[in-house]
N, C-alpha and C positions, 0 to 999 in steps of 0.2 A: 310149577306142576309138570313142566315139560318132561315127557318120557320117564315119569316117576316109576311106573311099573317095571320098566327095564332096569332102572337104577336100583330098585329094591332087589331084583333077582341077582344082579351083578354083585351087590354088596353082600348078599347072603352067601354066595359062593366064595367071595373073596375073604369073608370073615374067618372061615375055617382054616384057610391057608395061612393068613397072617397070624392067627392065634397059635397055630402049630409052630411057626418059625419063632415067635416070641417065646414060647415055652422052651424051645431048644436053647435060645440065648440065655434065658434065666438059669438054666442048669449049668451053663458055662461061666456064669458071672460070679461064682463063688470066689475066684481068685482074679487078680488084675490081669488084663490082657496085654501081653507084651509082644513086640516084634523087633527082631534084630535087623538093623539097616546098615548100609555102608554108602559112602558118597559115590555118586555116579559120574564118570568122566566120558561115557559114551552118549552121544546125542544124535538126533535126526534119524535117518534111515538105518543107521548102524545098530539101533536098539533091537532090530529084528534078530540080531545075533545073540543078544542077551536072552530074548524069549526062547530062542532055539536051545539055549543052554539051561533052561528052567529057571530063569531069573526075570522078575517083574520090575519094570522101571516105575518110578514115581517121583513125587516132589513134595517137599514140606515148605509151607510158607506161613507167615503170621505177622502180627503187628510188631514193627521194630526189628525185623530180620529180613535178610535177603533170601529169596526163594532158593532152596537147596535141592538140586537133583539127587535122588537116592535110588537104591535098588535093593531088592530083598528076594529071598527064596520064594519061588512061585507058590509052592505048597503052603508055606507059612502065611503068605499074603492071603491066599484063599481062606485059610482057617480064621485069620483075624477078621476078614470081611464078614464071614458068616457069624462069628461070635459078637462082634462089636456093632455091626450095622453102621448107621451114621449118628448114633446118639450115645454111644458108650466110649469113654476115654481109652485111648491106646497108649501104652507106655513104650516109646521108641527108645531102643538101646543101640549101642554100637558106635557109629560115627558121632552122633549127638544124642544126649539123653534129654528127651522132651516128652511132654504129655500132649497128645493131639487127638483131634476128631477127624474121622474120614469125611471129606467134603464131596468127593467125586470118584466114581468108579467106572472105568471103561471095560466092558466085557467083550470077549471075542464073540463075534456074531456067528461063527461057524463051529466053535467048540464050547459046549455047555459048561458053565461054571468057571471058565478060564478068564482070569483078570489080565487085561492088556496093560492097564495103567491105573495107578491109584494116587489120589491127591490128599494130603493131610493138612489140616489147619492147626498149627501149634497154639496151645492155650496155656494159661497159668493156673496152677492148682488153687490159688487163693483169689482168683478173679472170676466173677459170674460170667456166663456166656449165654447168648440168646440162640435158640434153635427151635425148629419145628419137630414135633413128635406126633406119631399117629395116635388116634383115639380108638380104643377097642370097646365094644359093647359086651357087657357081662350078662349072662342069662338069656342069650338068644334062643328063642323057642320055648322059654319057660315062663314068660309073662302071661298074666291073665288075658291081656289083649290078644296075644297070639293064639292062646288056647281057645279063645272065643271066635277065632277066624279072621281077626283083623291083621293088618300088616304094620310092622315097625320098620320105618325107613330112616336110615342114617343120613342126616343132612350135612354134617361136618365130620370129616375123617381125620383132621389134624389140628393142632393148636400150637401157637408160639409160646414158649416158656422161657424162664430165666432161672438159672441155678448154677452152683459151682460144678465144675466138671465131674467131681466124684458123686454128686447128687443127681445127675441127669438120669431120668428114667428111660427105659426102652420104649415105653408107651404110657399113655394115660388111660385109665379104665373107668367106665361109668356103668352102674347097675341099672338095667331096664326091667327087672322083674316086677316092679311095682306099677308099671304101666297097665291100665285096665281098659280104657275105652278110647273112642275116636276123639282126637283133640289133646289127649294126654301127651306130655313131652318131657324130655330131660334136657337140661342146659349145661353149659360149662360150669355153672355154679353148683351143679349136683356132683361134680367130680371131686373125690377126696384126694387132694394133692399130696404127694409124698413130702416128707420133711425137707425143707430147704428149697422147695420148688414153688414158683409163683407164675401166674399167667401174665403175659405182656399186654398191657393196655395201651392202645395206640391213640394218639390225638387225632380226632377227625378233622380238625381245622376249623370247626364251628365254635364260635365264642359268642353265644347269644347274650343279649343284655338282661334277659329275664333269668336271674339266678335261681328263682324259685322253681323253674321248670326242671323236672327230674331228667337227667341225661342218661341215655342207655349205657350200660356197663358191659364189658366183655363177658361177664358171668351170665348175662341174659341171652347170649347166643345159643340158639337151639341146636342140639346135637342130634336128636332123634325125635320123630313124631309118630303118632298112630293114625293110620288111614284105613278106610274101608277098601277092600280089594276092588270092588266095582268102581269106586271113584278113581282109583289108580288106572284101571283099564280104560275108563272113559277119558281121562286126561291124556293117556297115551294115544288113544285113537284120535282125539282132537288135535294133538300135536302132529300126528301123522297126516291128518287132513290138511293142516296149515302148510306142511311141507309140500304136499302134492299141489296145493293151490299156487304156491310160490313157483314151483317148477312149470306149471301150466302158464303162468303169467310170463315167465322167461321165454318159453317156447313160442307163445303167441307174439311176443315182441320180436323174436328172431324172424318169424314168418313174415311179419309186417315189413321188416327191413329188407328181406329177400324180395318181397313183392315190389317194393319201391325201387330196388335196384333193377328188377326186370323191366319195370315201366320206363326207367330212365334210359335203359339200353335200347 
């Protein structure tokens, strides 16, 4: 319950931005996303000259292949990053024809939207891949719970999935419009998975002798809960109080040490 009220407000603001970006990508996904690349022979500090010429350096790596330094037009790299994100396959053409996922993006801290370096992970079209995708709540502000003045707080904002590269979704979506009162919740099991997509179940490492005991499933993981606003505010105030107490304990300890040092001198 720590800082739940702040988390709710942050999620509420973040939802509109993430949903807007997702819609932009969906409009662009009617056709496959391609990027023309060439092998890069410039390394180290010399790559600054590439960037000055409007070229973005990068690398392609994957199972069974040596990492390959690449380069591509900076404008095209930015377009692909915006369209594909980290969950949509990119068809690399030119030096090597490969299907890859964007694994890492380094942005320029001083120039908005400028990509300094991009890393691709090569995958095979006929082999499933594991990746994390965001979870979006559908119907924010439209549930009976929210209309009654309660708060819907998202507890989990991403999930690990397994699918073929062509079947990877940009995000998973779960409907919250049926939430009505405090204690109501939606879980990963309430998400309608797209065709060919499955949730990844991890082994907890616990192997109890009692086989009759029902073991928790990944589908039981709670994605969003309904809370009373007053309860969230109280939890937030309590958390703030605990933080203040910890600071006071630290300060008191420091003062004691200082006093001891004064006595010793």
